[in-house]
C-alpha positions as CSV (number, residue, x, y, z in Angstrom):
1,X,1.2,7.6,29.4
2,X,1.4,4.2,27.4
3,X,4.5,3.3,25.6
4,X,3.6,1.9,22.3
5,X,6.2,0.4,21.8
6,X,6.5,-2.7,23.6
7,X,3.5,-5.1,23.6
8,X,-0.2,-5.1,22.4
9,X,-2.5,-4.9,25.0
10,X,-5.0,-7.7,23.7
11,X,-1.9,-9.8,23.7
12,X,-0.6,-12.0,27.0
13,X,3.1,-11.9,28.0
14,X,5.0,-13.5,26.0
15,X,6.3,-17.1,27.1
16,X,9.8,-15.8,26.3
17,X,10.9,-13.7,29.2
18,X,14.0,-13.4,31.4
19,X,13.6,-15.9,33.8
20,X,11.6,-18.0,31.5
21,X,12.9,-21.9,30.3
22,X,15.9,-21.8,28.3
23,X,17.1,-18.6,29.2
24,X,18.7,-20.1,32.5
25,X,21.1,-22.4,30.6
26,X,22.7,-19.5,29.4
27,X,25.3,-18.2,32.0
28,X,25.0,-14.4,31.4
29,X,21.8,-14.8,33.0
30,X,23.2,-15.6,36.1
31,X,24.7,-12.2,36.5
32,X,22.0,-10.3,34.9
33,X,20.9,-7.1,37.0
34,X,17.1,-7.8,36.4
35,X,17.3,-11.1,38.4
36,X,14.8,-10.2,40.9
37,X,12.9,-7.6,39.2
38,X,9.4,-8.9,38.1
39,X,9.3,-9.6,34.3
40,X,6.3,-7.7,33.6
41,X,8.5,-4.7,34.4
42,X,10.0,-5.4,30.9
43,X,6.3,-6.1,29.0
44,X,4.8,-3.1,30.2
45,X,3.1,-0.3,28.6
46,X,3.5,1.7,30.9
47,X,6.5,4.8,30.7
48,X,7.3,4.4,34.1
49,X,8.0,0.7,33.8
50,X,10.0,0.9,30.6
51,X,12.1,3.9,31.9
52,X,12.6,1.3,35.1
53,X,13.7,-1.5,32.7
54,X,16.3,0.5,31.0
55,X,17.4,2.3,33.9
56,X,18.2,-0.8,34.9
57,X,19.7,-2.2,31.9
58,X,22.3,0.5,31.9
59,X,23.4,-1.0,35.1
60,X,23.9,-4.4,33.6
61,X,27.1,-6.6,33.2
62,X,25.5,-8.4,31.0
63,X,23.5,-6.0,28.8
64,X,25.3,-6.7,25.6
65,X,24.4,-10.3,26.0
66,X,21.2,-9.6,26.4
67,X,20.7,-7.7,23.5
68,X,22.5,-10.1,21.1
69,X,19.9,-13.0,22.7
70,X,16.9,-10.6,21.7
71,X,18.6,-9.8,18.0
72,X,19.6,-14.0,17.9
73,X,16.1,-14.6,19.0
74,X,13.9,-12.8,17.2
75,X,12.1,-11.2,20.7
76,X,9.8,-9.1,19.7
77,X,8.0,-7.6,23.1
78,X,9.7,-6.2,26.0
79,X,12.9,-4.3,26.7
80,X,15.9,-6.6,26.3
81,X,19.9,-5.3,26.2
82,X,18.3,-1.8,27.1
83,X,16.7,-2.1,23.8
84,X,12.9,-1.1,22.8
85,X,11.5,-3.2,20.2
86,X,11.6,-0.4,18.4
87,X,15.2,0.2,18.8
88,X,15.9,-3.6,18.0
89,X,13.9,-3.7,14.9
90,X,16.3,-0.6,13.6
91,X,19.4,-2.7,14.5
92,X,18.4,-5.8,12.5
93,X,17.5,-3.7,9.8
94,X,21.1,-2.2,9.3
95,X,22.8,-5.6,10.7
96,X,25.2,-6.7,8.0
97,X,23.8,-9.0,6.9
98,X,20.3,-7.8,7.7
99,X,19.2,-10.3,10.5
100,X,15.6,-11.0,9.2
101,X,17.8,-11.9,5.8
102,X,19.6,-14.5,8.2
103,X,16.9,-16.0,9.6
104,X,15.1,-16.2,6.3
105,X,18.1,-18.4,4.9
106,X,18.2,-20.8,8.1
107,X,14.7,-21.4,8.0
C-alpha cells in the first residue's frame, strides 16, 4: 500500500538524502541511527519502508537535530527526524514565526 505523502512516483529521488553532500559536514550525522540504512527506505512510497524508517527514527539519538535540519532546509520529501512530509508541513505552518514566512524574508 503506497504512502502518498512521500514522493511522487514520476520524480527521481531528491539530491539531498541522508549521507548526501553537505550533510557529512554536520556533526550530528555521524551519530545518526540511519547511517547504515539505504537512503531509499527514507524516500519510499511503500508503507513498509515508511514504517521501517519511522521506527528507526524513534531510536535515533539525533532525531531532533535531523528534524530541525529538514525544517530549516525545507526538505519536501522523505522521512526526516521521524516526521513525514505532511507532518513537517504542519510543524512549519505552526512555527512562531512561520518557517515559510521566514524563508521568504531571507530570500
